[in-house]
C-alpha positions in Angstrom: 12.2 6.3 14.6 9.5 3.6 15.2 8.3 3.4 18.8 9.1 0.0 20.4 6.0 -1.8 21.7 5.6 -2.8 25.4 4.7 -6.4 25.2 3.0 -8.7 27.7 3.9 -12.4 27.2 1.2 -14.5 28.8 1.7 -18.3 29.3 0.6 -21.1 31.6 4.0 -21.8 33.3 7.3 -20.0 33.2 9.9 -21.1 33.1 9.2 -24.5 31.5 11.9 -26.7 30.2 10.0 -28.1 27.2 9.0 -24.6 26.0 12.3 -23.2 24.8 10.4 -21.7 21.8 8.8 -19.2 24.2 12.1 -18.4 25.7 13.7 -17.9 22.2 11.0 -15.4 21.3 11.3 -13.5 24.5 15.1 -13.2 24.1 14.7 -12.1 20.4 12.3 -9.3 21.4 14.5 -8.1 24.2 17.5 -8.1 21.9 15.7 -5.9 19.6 14.8 -3.3 22.2 11.3 -4.3 23.2 10.1 -4.0 26.7 8.8 -7.3 27.9 6.7 -8.4 30.8 5.9 -12.0 31.5 2.7 -13.1 33.1 2.4 -16.8 34.2 -0.8 -18.4 35.4 -0.4 -20.9 38.3 -3.5 -22.6 39.7 -2.8 -23.5 43.3 -5.5 -26.2 43.3 -3.7 -28.3 40.8 -0.4 -30.2 41.0 2.2 -28.1 39.2 5.2 -29.9 37.5 8.4 -29.4 39.6 10.1 -28.0 36.6 7.7 -25.0 36.6 8.4 -23.9 40.1 12.2 -23.4 40.3 14.9 -22.0 38.0 16.7 -24.5 35.9 19.7 -22.3 35.3 21.7 -25.0 33.6 18.8 -25.7 31.2 17.9 -22.0 30.4 21.0 -19.8 30.9 19.1 -17.0 29.4 16.9 -16.8 32.5 19.9 -15.4 34.3 21.5 -13.5 31.5 18.3 -11.5 30.8 17.1 -11.4 34.4 13.7 -13.0 33.2 12.3 -14.1 36.5 12.3 -10.4 37.6 10.3 -9.6 34.6 7.8 -12.4 35.5 4.6 -11.9 37.5 2.7 -15.0 38.7 -1.1 -14.4 38.5 -4.0 -17.0 39.1 -6.0 -17.5 35.9 -9.1 -15.8 37.5 -7.1 -12.5 38.1 -5.3 -12.3 34.8 -8.0 -10.3 32.9 -8.1 -7.7 35.7 -4.3 -7.4 36.0 -3.8 -7.2 32.3 -6.6 -4.5 31.9 -5.0 -2.4 34.7 -1.6 -2.7 33.0 -3.0 -1.7 29.6 -4.9 1.3 31.1 -1.8 2.5 32.9 0.2 2.4 29.5 2.6 -0.3 30.9 1.8 -2.7 28.0 0.2 -2.0 24.6 0.2 -5.5 23.2 -0.8 -8.8 24.9 0.8 -12.0 23.4 -0.9 -15.2 24.6 1.3 -18.4 24.1 -1.6 -20.7 24.5 -5.1 -20.0 23.1 -7.0 -22.1 25.8 -5.5 -19.7 28.3 -6.4 -16.7 26.2 -10.0 -18.0 26.0 -10.2 -18.0 29.8 -8.8 -14.5 30.2 -10.7 -12.8 27.3 -14.2 -13.9 28.6 -15.4 -10.3 29.4 -14.0 -8.4 26.6 -12.5 -5.8 28.9 -9.1 -5.6 27.3 -8.9 -3.0 24.5 -5.4 -3.3 23.3 -4.3 -5.7 20.5 -4.2 -9.2 21.5 -2.2 -11.9 19.6 -2.7 -15.6 20.5 -0.9 -18.8 19.4 -2.3 -22.3 18.6 0.5 -24.8 19.0 -1.5 -28.1 18.9 -5.2 -29.0 18.9 -6.6 -32.5 19.6 -8.0 -34.4 16.6 -11.3 -33.0 15.9 -14.2 -35.5 15.9 -17.9 -35.4 15.9 -18.0 -35.9 19.6 -15.4 -33.3 20.6 -16.0 -30.6 18.1 -18.5 -28.6 20.1 -16.4 -28.9 23.2 -13.3 -27.6 21.3 -15.3 -24.8 19.9 -16.4 -23.6 23.3 -12.8 -24.0 24.6 -11.3 -21.6 22.1 -14.3 -19.5 21.4 -13.4 -16.3 23.4 -9.9 -16.4 22.0 -11.0 -16.6 18.4 -13.6 -14.0 18.9 -11.6 -11.3 20.8 -8.0 -11.8 19.5 -6.8 -9.4 16.8 -4.8 -12.1 15.2 -4.5 -15.9 15.9 -1.1 -17.4 15.0 -1.1 -20.9 13.7 2.2 -22.7 13.6 1.3 -24.6 10.3 -1.2 -25.0 7.5 -2.4 -28.1 9.3 -3.2 -26.0 12.4 -4.8 -23.3 10.4 -7.3 -25.7 8.8 -8.3 -27.1 12.3 -8.6 -23.5 13.7 -11.0 -22.6 10.8 -13.1 -25.9 11.5 -13.5 -24.6 15.1 -15.0 -21.3 14.0 -12.1 -18.9 13.8 -12.3 -16.4 10.9 -9.6 -17.1 8.3 -9.0 -13.3 8.2 -7.6 -13.4 11.7 -5.2 -16.4 11.1 -1.5 -15.8 10.4 0.8 -18.8 9.8 3.8 -18.3 12.1 5.9 -21.4 12.9 8.1 -21.9 15.9 11.7 -21.1 15.0 15.2 -22.3 15.8 18.4 -20.4 16.4 20.6 -21.2 13.4 23.7 -20.0 15.2 23.3 -22.6 17.9 21.9 -25.5 16.0 24.3 -25.0 13.1 25.0 -27.2 10.1 27.6 -29.8 10.1 28.9 -31.7 7.1 28.5 -35.4 7.8 30.1 -38.6 6.7 27.8 -41.7 7.3 29.5 -44.5 9.2 29.0 -48.0 7.9 30.1 -50.0 11.0 28.2 -48.1 13.8 25.1 -46.1 14.0 23.9 -43.5 16.5 20.2 -42.7 16.9 18.7 -39.9 18.9 15.1 -39.2 20.0 14.1 -35.9 21.8 11.0 -35.0 23.6 8.6 -35.5 26.6 8.0 -39.1 27.5 4.2 -39.0 26.7 2.2 -41.2 24.4 2.0 -38.8 21.4 5.8 -38.8 21.0 5.7 -42.6 20.2 9.1 -43.4 21.9 8.0 -46.9 22.5 7.6 -47.5 18.8 11.0 -45.9 18.2 12.6 -48.3 20.7 10.9 -51.4 19.2 12.0 -50.2 15.6 15.5 -50.0 16.7 15.4 -53.4 18.2 14.1 -54.8 15.0 16.7 -53.0 12.9 19.4 -54.3 15.3 18.4 -57.9 14.6 18.5 -57.2 10.9 22.1 -55.8 11.1 23.9 -57.8 13.8 27.3 -56.7 12.7 26.4 -53.0 13.2 27.2 -51.3 16.5 24.2 -49.3 17.6 23.7 -46.6 20.2 20.5 -44.7 21.1 20.3 -41.4 23.0 16.9 -40.5 24.6 16.7 -36.9 25.6 13.9 -35.8 27.8 11.6 -37.1 30.6 8.1 -37.6 31.5 5.7 -40.0 33.3 6.4 -42.8 30.8 10.0 -43.1 31.6 9.7 -46.1 33.9 7.6 -47.9 31.2 10.2 -47.1 28.5 13.0 -48.4 30.8 11.1 -51.7 31.3 10.7 -52.0 27.5 14.4 -51.3 26.9 15.3 -54.1 29.5 12.6 -56.5 28.0 14.1 -56.1 24.5 17.7 -56.5 25.7 18.8 -53.0 24.7 20.3 -51.9 28.1 23.8 -51.5 26.5 22.5 -49.6 23.5 20.0 -47.2 25.0 21.0 -44.3 27.3 18.4 -42.2 29.1 20.0 -38.7 29.3 17.1 -36.9 30.9 16.6 -33.1 30.7 19.9 -31.7 29.5 21.0 -28.2 28.6 20.8 -26.8 25.1 24.6 -27.0 24.5 24.6 -30.7 25.7 21.7 -31.3 23.2 23.8 -29.7 20.4 26.8 -31.9 21.3 24.7 -35.0 21.2 23.1 -34.0 17.8 26.6 -33.5 16.4 27.4 -37.2 16.7 24.0 -38.3 15.7 23.7 -40.4 12.5 19.9 -40.7 12.4 17.3 -38.6 14.1 14.1 -40.5 15.0 10.7 -38.8 15.6 8.0 -41.5 15.9 5.2 -39.1 16.7 1.6 -40.5 16.7 -2.0 -39.6 17.5 -2.6 -41.0 21.0 -5.7 -42.7 22.4 -7.0 -39.2 23.5 -6.7 -37.8 20.1 -3.7 -35.6 21.1 -1.3 -34.9 18.2 2.0 -33.0 17.6 2.0 -29.4 16.5 5.3 -29.4 14.7 8.1 -30.7 16.9 10.9 -28.1 17.3 13.4 -30.9 17.8 12.8 -31.9 14.2 13.7 -28.4 13.0 16.9 -28.4 15.3 18.0 -31.8 13.7 17.2 -30.5 10.2 19.3 -27.4 10.9 22.3 -29.6 12.0 22.1 -31.6 8.7 21.0 -34.9 10.3 19.1 -37.5 8.3 15.7 -37.9 9.8 13.0 -40.6 9.9 9.8 -39.6 11.2 6.0 -40.0 10.7 3.3 -38.4 8.7 1.7 -37.0 11.9 -0.1 -33.6 12.0 2.1 -30.8 10.5 5.3 -32.9 10.1 4.8 -33.4 6.4 4.9 -29.6 5.9 8.5 -29.5 7.2 9.2 -32.6 5.0 8.0 -30.5 1.9 10.8 -27.9 2.8 13.4 -30.4 3.9 13.0 -33.0 1.3 15.7 -35.3 2.9 13.3 -36.2 5.6 11.9 -39.8 5.3 8.2 -40.0 6.2 6.6 -43.3 7.3 3.0 -44.1 8.6 2.5 -43.2 12.3 2.1 -46.0 14.8 3.9 -48.5 12.6 7.1 -50.2 13.9 7.6 -52.0 10.5 7.2 -48.6 8.7 9.9 -47.0 11.0 12.3 -49.9 10.4 11.8 -49.6 6.7 12.5 -45.8 6.9 15.8 -46.3 8.9 16.8 -49.0 6.3 16.2 -46.6 3.5 18.4 -44.0 5.0 21.1 -46.5 5.9 21.2 -48.0 2.4 21.0 -44.7 0.4 22.7 -42.4 3.0 24.7 -40.5 0.3 21.5 -39.5 -1.5 20.0 -38.2 1.8 23.1 -36.3 2.7 23.1 -34.6 -0.8 19.4 -33.6 -0.4 20.2 -32.2 3.1 22.7 -29.9 1.4 20.4 -29.1 -1.5 17.4 -27.8 0.6 19.2 -26.4 3.6 18.9 -22.7 2.5 15.2 -23.1 2.0 14.9 -24.6 5.5 16.6 -21.7 7.1 14.4 -19.1 5.2 11.3 -20.8 6.7 12.3 -21.6 10.3 15.3 -19.4 11.4 14.5 -17.8 14.6 15.7 -14.3 13.3 13.6 -14.4 10.2 10.5 -15.4 12.2 11.3 -12.8 14.9 11.2 -10.0 12.3 7.9 -11.4 11.0 6.6 -11.5 14.6 7.5 -7.8 15.2 5.7 -6.9 11.8 2.6 -8.7 13.1 2.7 -6.8 16.3 3.0 -3.4 14.4 0.1 -4.5 12.1 -2.1 -5.3 15.1 -1.4 -1.8 16.5 -2.5 -0.2 13.3 -5.6 -2.3 13.1 -6.5 -1.5 16.6 -6.0 2.3 16.0 -8.2 1.9 12.9 -10.9 0.1 14.8 -10.9 2.7 17.6 -11.2 5.5 15.1 -14.1 3.9 13.4 -15.9 3.3 16.7 -15.3 6.9 17.8 -16.6 8.2 14.5 -19.8 6.0 14.8 -20.4 7.1 18.3 -20.1 10.8 17.6 -22.4 10.7 14.6 -25.8 12.5 15.2 -29.0 10.6 14.2 -31.5 13.0 12.5 
């Protein structure tokens, strides 16, 4: 019987409401018999979001079910290398899995950790002539010292290579969704009312302001249509979005739901007719990785209008029912909504046609098995490397 590995999950903050993909992976590994320790870095000199400092039991019921806080150790960034090295030397962990490569780069500076290290790239700012050197330095230690670097998309892989990571180290491994929770629902498209939903943090790269403006224009074009809009999430732009909703006279149509638990999200999506994801590259060059909310909506069979931002076209190549529009364009988003509204029967057929392909690429159980195989392969590579180094050091030079 194959020995189960002891895995250290290392992340910036835990628990964090917007990072359910991390929680999903942890739960999958525990369910499959792996011993998990969670290490979260907390820098006391910085303001830490409130959501990262207390348990949101309602948001993450798995925290209680799996007793995850007792598996979590909070360690300042400067002490992480020492703590992880001690854990490895004591045999308490034999794989380190960094959820963020910028954190991995800070921890792997001295090369003291000699067990396999896997690190993930979720999203990287747009690479320009001005920032390329800075980004290379930011991720250098992670790319040099990790056994494997996981990219969530081909888009991310190409950016990682530009920043100096060896292509031989990169494995494409998307974030997954639980198909048993976000399950498919056969839909009939209503002709007299339409429910929109947008999900995510209220930050510039999500483009919620563009989505709200597009809905206002669509409403003007279809005055006999009853429209409702669900905004799920929160963030520092909330007050500006509320002002925009009032300015456009959409107070009756738009509901700010805030941070809600997973079951509540599923219930909202069940009654959603069009899912909007108006992602864009913000003024700082920040882009999406691949929004998990898009995969969730796809799994539930919802027609989607989104932008050609970052890795989103890769999902659209698998779920061919997705309507892609140019990022940052209100008019483009309105055109996309009108296309789905007018040809809704076509898009519902496409959803059915490509659903199996979607699950094969993004189901959390399929990806969980792939992740376990990556861990096992990393162990084998590490053993081979140690054997080669031992052989080289024992050779006598004549």
